[in-house]
C-alpha positions as CSV (number, residue, x, y, z in Angstrom):
1,M,55.6,136.9,106.5
2,S,57.9,134.0,105.9
3,A,58.2,132.5,102.5
4,A,56.3,129.2,101.8
5,P,58.4,126.1,101.8
6,A,59.7,125.1,98.3
7,S,57.8,122.3,96.6
8,L,59.5,119.0,96.1
9,D,59.7,119.7,92.3
10,D,61.5,123.0,93.0
11,R,63.9,121.4,95.5
12,L,64.9,118.6,93.1
13,A,65.2,121.1,90.3
14,R,67.5,123.3,92.3
15,A,69.7,120.4,93.4
16,L,70.2,119.5,89.7
17,A,70.6,123.1,88.4
18,P,74.3,123.4,88.9
19,F,75.0,120.5,86.6
20,L,73.0,121.9,83.7
21,N,75.5,124.7,83.5
22,E,78.5,122.4,83.0
23,P,80.3,122.3,79.6
24,A,78.1,120.8,77.0
25,R,78.9,117.1,77.5
26,P,76.6,114.3,78.4
27,A,76.0,113.4,82.0
28,L,75.3,109.8,83.2
29,L,72.7,109.0,85.7
30,A,73.2,105.9,87.8
31,V,69.7,104.4,88.3
32,S,69.0,101.2,90.2
33,G,65.2,101.5,90.1
34,G,64.8,102.4,93.8
35,P,62.8,105.5,94.8
36,D,65.9,107.7,95.2
37,S,67.4,107.1,91.7
38,T,64.0,106.9,90.1
39,A,63.3,110.4,91.4
40,L,66.7,111.5,90.1
41,M,66.0,110.2,86.6
42,H,62.5,111.8,86.5
43,A,63.8,115.2,87.7
44,A,66.7,115.1,85.3
45,A,64.4,114.3,82.4
46,R,62.3,117.3,83.3
47,A,65.3,119.5,83.6
48,G,67.0,118.6,80.3
49,R,66.5,115.2,78.8
50,D,68.9,115.9,75.9
51,R,71.8,116.2,78.4
52,F,71.4,113.0,80.4
53,H,72.0,109.3,79.7
54,V,71.0,106.5,82.1
55,A,72.8,103.4,83.2
56,T,71.7,100.5,85.5
57,V,74.3,98.2,86.9
58,D,73.0,94.6,87.2
59,H,75.1,92.9,89.8
60,A,73.3,89.6,89.3
61,L,73.3,89.0,93.0
62,R,69.7,88.0,93.3
63,P,67.0,86.4,91.1
64,G,65.1,89.0,89.1
65,S,67.8,91.6,89.0
66,A,67.9,91.4,85.1
67,D,64.1,92.1,84.9
68,E,64.5,95.0,87.4
69,A,67.1,96.6,85.1
70,L,64.8,96.1,82.1
71,G,62.1,97.9,84.1
72,V,64.3,100.9,84.6
73,G,65.0,100.9,80.9
74,R,61.2,101.0,80.1
75,L,60.7,104.0,82.4
76,A,63.8,105.7,80.9
77,A,62.3,105.2,77.4
78,E,59.0,106.8,78.5
79,L,61.0,109.8,79.8
80,G,62.9,110.1,76.5
81,L,66.3,109.0,78.0
82,V,68.8,106.6,76.5
83,H,69.3,103.6,78.9
84,T,72.1,101.0,79.1
85,I,72.4,97.9,81.3
86,L,75.9,97.3,82.7
87,T,76.3,93.7,83.9
88,W,78.8,92.7,86.6
89,D,79.9,89.2,85.4
90,A,83.2,88.9,87.2
91,P,83.7,86.0,89.6
92,R,82.8,86.7,93.2
93,H,85.5,86.2,95.8
94,G,85.6,86.4,99.6
95,S,83.0,87.6,102.1
96,R,83.1,91.3,101.3
97,I,80.6,91.0,98.5
98,Q,78.9,94.4,99.0
99,A,82.3,96.2,99.0
100,S,83.3,94.3,95.9
101,A,80.0,95.1,94.2
102,R,80.4,98.8,95.0
103,G,83.8,98.9,93.5
104,A,82.6,97.0,90.4
105,R,79.6,99.4,90.1
106,Y,81.8,102.5,89.9
107,K,84.3,100.8,87.5
108,L,81.4,99.9,85.2
109,L,79.9,103.4,85.4
110,T,83.2,105.1,84.8
111,D,84.1,103.0,81.8
112,H,80.6,103.6,80.3
113,A,80.9,107.4,81.0
114,A,84.2,107.4,79.1
115,R,82.6,105.6,76.1
116,I,79.8,108.1,75.8
117,G,82.0,111.1,76.5
118,A,80.2,112.0,79.8
119,G,82.1,114.2,82.3
120,L,79.7,113.6,85.2
121,I,78.2,110.6,86.9
122,L,75.2,111.5,89.1
123,T,74.0,109.2,91.9
124,A,71.0,109.7,94.2
125,H,72.6,109.3,97.6
126,T,70.5,111.0,100.2
127,L,70.8,112.7,103.6
128,D,69.9,109.3,105.1
129,D,72.7,107.6,103.3
130,Q,75.1,110.2,104.5
131,A,73.9,109.7,108.1
132,E,74.4,105.9,107.9
133,T,77.9,106.4,106.4
134,V,79.0,108.8,109.2
135,L,77.6,106.4,111.8
136,M,79.4,103.5,110.3
137,R,82.7,105.4,110.2
138,L,82.2,106.7,113.8
139,I,81.8,103.1,114.9
140,A,84.9,102.1,113.0
141,G,87.0,104.8,114.8
142,S,87.5,107.1,111.8
143,G,89.1,110.5,112.1
144,P,87.9,113.8,110.4
145,S,88.5,112.5,106.9
146,G,86.2,109.5,107.4
147,L,83.6,111.4,109.5
148,A,83.3,113.8,106.5
149,G,81.3,111.0,105.0
150,M,80.5,111.0,101.3
151,R,81.7,114.1,99.4
152,D,79.4,116.1,97.2
153,E,81.7,115.2,94.4
154,R,85.0,113.4,93.7
155,V,87.1,112.5,90.7
156,L,86.7,109.0,89.4
157,A,89.0,109.2,86.4
158,P,90.6,112.0,84.4
159,G,87.8,114.2,83.1
160,I,85.1,112.2,85.0
161,R,83.5,113.3,88.3
162,L,81.1,111.6,90.6
163,V,78.5,114.0,91.9
164,R,75.8,113.5,94.6
165,P,73.2,116.3,94.1
166,F,70.7,114.9,96.6
167,L,72.8,114.7,99.8
168,S,70.6,117.4,101.4
169,L,67.3,115.6,100.6
170,S,65.8,112.8,102.7
171,K,64.8,109.5,101.4
172,A,61.2,110.3,102.5
173,D,61.3,113.4,100.2
174,L,62.3,111.2,97.3
175,V,59.7,108.5,98.0
176,A,57.1,111.3,98.3
177,Y,58.3,112.7,94.9
178,C,57.8,109.3,93.2
179,E,54.4,108.9,94.7
180,M,53.4,112.4,93.7
181,H,54.4,111.7,90.1
182,R,53.1,108.1,90.1
183,L,56.5,106.7,89.3
184,P,57.0,103.0,89.8
185,F,60.0,102.1,92.0
186,L,61.6,99.0,93.5
187,R,62.5,98.2,97.1
188,D,65.8,96.5,97.4
189,P,65.5,93.6,99.9
190,S,69.1,94.0,101.0
191,N,68.1,97.3,102.6
192,T,66.4,95.3,105.4
193,D,68.7,92.3,105.4
194,E,70.4,92.4,108.8
195,R,73.4,90.4,107.6
196,F,74.6,93.8,106.3
197,T,75.8,96.6,108.5
198,R,73.9,99.4,106.8
199,A,70.6,97.5,107.3
200,R,71.3,97.0,111.1
201,L,72.2,100.7,111.5
202,R,69.0,101.7,109.5
203,R,67.0,99.9,112.2
204,L,69.1,101.7,114.9
205,L,68.8,105.3,113.6
206,P,65.2,105.9,114.8
207,L,66.2,105.0,118.3
208,L,69.2,107.4,118.1
209,A,66.9,110.1,116.7
210,E,64.7,109.8,119.8
211,E,67.8,110.9,121.8
212,G,68.5,113.8,119.5
213,L,71.1,112.1,117.2
214,N,69.1,112.3,114.0
215,A,70.1,112.2,110.4
216,A,70.3,116.0,110.1
217,R,72.8,116.2,113.0
218,L,74.9,113.3,111.7
219,T,75.1,115.1,108.3
220,R,76.0,118.4,110.0
221,L,78.9,116.5,111.7
222,A,80.0,115.4,108.2
223,V,80.0,119.0,106.9
224,R,82.0,120.2,109.9
225,A,84.5,117.3,109.7
226,G,84.8,117.9,106.0
227,R,85.6,121.6,106.5
228,D,88.3,120.7,109.1
229,D,89.6,117.9,106.9
230,A,90.1,120.2,103.9
231,A,92.1,122.7,106.0
232,L,94.3,120.0,107.5
233,R,94.8,118.5,104.1
234,R,95.9,121.8,102.5
235,Q,98.4,122.4,105.4
236,A,99.7,118.8,105.1
237,E,100.3,119.2,101.3
238,A,102.2,122.4,101.9
239,V,104.4,120.7,104.6
240,L,105.0,117.6,102.5
241,S,106.2,119.8,99.6
242,E,108.5,121.8,101.9
243,I,110.2,118.7,103.6
244,T,110.6,116.6,100.5
245,R,114.2,116.5,99.4
246,T,114.4,116.3,95.6
247,D,117.8,114.7,95.1
248,E,116.2,111.3,95.3
249,A,112.5,112.0,94.8
250,S,112.4,114.1,91.7
251,T,112.9,111.4,89.2
252,D,111.4,108.4,91.0
253,A,107.8,108.5,92.3
254,A,108.4,105.2,94.1
255,R,110.9,106.8,96.5
256,L,110.8,109.8,98.8
257,R,113.3,111.4,101.2
258,L,111.8,113.6,103.9
259,D,113.3,116.0,106.5
260,G,112.0,114.3,109.6
261,Q,113.4,116.9,112.0
262,R,111.4,119.6,110.3
263,L,108.3,117.3,110.2
264,R,108.3,116.6,113.9
265,R,107.9,120.3,114.7
266,E,104.4,120.1,113.2
267,P,101.3,119.2,115.3
268,C,100.5,115.4,115.3
269,A,97.4,115.9,113.2
270,I,99.6,117.3,110.4
271,V,102.3,114.8,110.8
272,L,99.8,112.0,110.4
273,R,98.5,113.5,107.2
274,V,101.9,114.1,105.8
275,V,103.0,110.6,106.3
276,D,99.7,109.3,104.9
277,A,100.1,111.4,101.8
278,A,103.8,110.2,101.4
279,L,102.6,106.6,101.7
280,D,100.0,107.2,99.0
281,T,102.7,108.7,96.7
282,V,105.0,105.7,97.1
283,A,102.6,102.8,97.6
284,P,102.5,100.3,94.7
285,V,99.2,100.2,92.7
286,H,97.1,97.1,93.4
287,E,93.9,96.0,91.6
288,A,92.4,95.7,95.1
289,P,93.8,98.7,97.1
290,V,95.2,98.1,100.5
291,P,92.6,99.3,103.0
292,K,93.6,102.3,105.1
293,R,93.5,101.8,108.9
294,L,93.9,105.0,110.9
295,E,95.0,103.0,114.0
296,R,97.9,101.5,112.0
297,L,99.0,104.9,110.8
298,E,98.8,106.3,114.3
299,A,100.8,103.4,115.7
300,L,103.5,104.0,113.1
301,V,103.7,107.8,113.5
302,L,102.8,108.4,117.1
303,D,104.2,105.3,118.8
304,A,107.2,104.7,116.6
305,L,108.3,107.4,114.1
306,L,108.0,110.5,116.2
307,P,109.7,109.0,119.3
308,A,112.6,107.7,117.1
309,L,113.1,111.1,115.5
310,A,113.1,112.8,118.9
311,E,115.6,110.4,120.3
312,G,117.8,110.2,117.3
313,R,117.2,106.4,116.8
314,A,117.0,104.5,113.6
315,L,113.6,103.0,112.6
316,R,112.5,100.5,110.0
317,R,108.8,99.7,109.5
318,T,106.5,98.6,106.7
319,L,102.9,99.8,106.1
320,R,100.6,99.6,103.0
321,G,103.4,98.1,100.9
322,V,105.8,100.8,101.7
323,L,109.1,100.5,103.6
324,I,109.6,103.5,106.0
325,E,113.2,104.1,107.3
326,A,114.5,106.8,109.6
327,D,118.2,107.2,110.3
328,G,119.7,108.6,113.5
329,K,120.1,112.0,111.9
330,G,116.4,112.6,111.2
331,T,116.0,111.7,107.6
332,I,113.0,109.6,106.6
333,R,113.1,107.4,103.5
334,L,110.1,105.8,101.9
335,V,110.3,103.2,99.2
336,A,108.1,100.5,97.8
337,A,108.7,97.4,100.0
338,P,110.0,94.3,98.2
339,P,107.3,91.6,97.6
340,R,107.0,89.1,100.4
341,R,108.7,85.8,99.8
342,A,106.3,82.9,99.6
343,P,106.8,80.3,102.4
344,D,108.9,77.3,101.4
345,R,106.6,74.3,101.6
346,R,109.2,71.8,100.6
347,R,110.2,71.3,104.2
């Protein structure tokens, strides 16, 4: 006889259990008031309310957001949890408002976690969120690293990790949990606003599911891509360490010298990752990081750098604020590119 399926209470408790065994430091819950994060807050309070703090980021992007954050605070107080509202009050620039808001949200949460001594920040991203992320990156032409989707955890700052315990749970599960426990929750109107890519894909996913490409299969793709990505990354790190020549690189993180002839004996997938990692090492730090574009890296490595190394030609290119030079003998040098000169408007 097969075992009965686990109850929603048990499934949420099991998802949170690993984080109750962490060193005895506070953990911060990011709670917007939607069904996913409300379920996270309630389940965490039941698992160990003394361990968790709650923060709500008010992006002030629509009327009523401040009242919504106060509503989260009232429910947190009922559950015996300390709640803080973090307000994003920086000027809004450009058209990428959702991307800017996401970056601001993690910055505010990380800073608050540091203030309270929290080592973990927990978000309530679900299996559905993962499926949408994978589909967005598939459309954008991402490689294995992008198709791996959102990781279960990643480092946000020294001593602070972002963890996503609910990536194996569906949004429907978390809505059902809230309804079962009579928890009030909000519905964000931006989730159905078709000006945003995620909202349009959310409408498309049921049609794809009819053809067999459902959320579970998209998340399975993420798991497989993540597994391959981790193996390729480890190999690339080993190759980069082997081909780095220390006479110039050891004392200056903004300069690298690589053995290009040794590098070109590796498969293209490894070469791409080695150059990508080298660029990350040398690239100047910007408040707004330069977006990575796989096609630009492929154009540099596959169409320019590898042919130049094979033919013994010199090469000079710039990518992500880094000047990449190859001499005719197979040595590759990377150095932070000089700032671009502003155009002379006096003419």
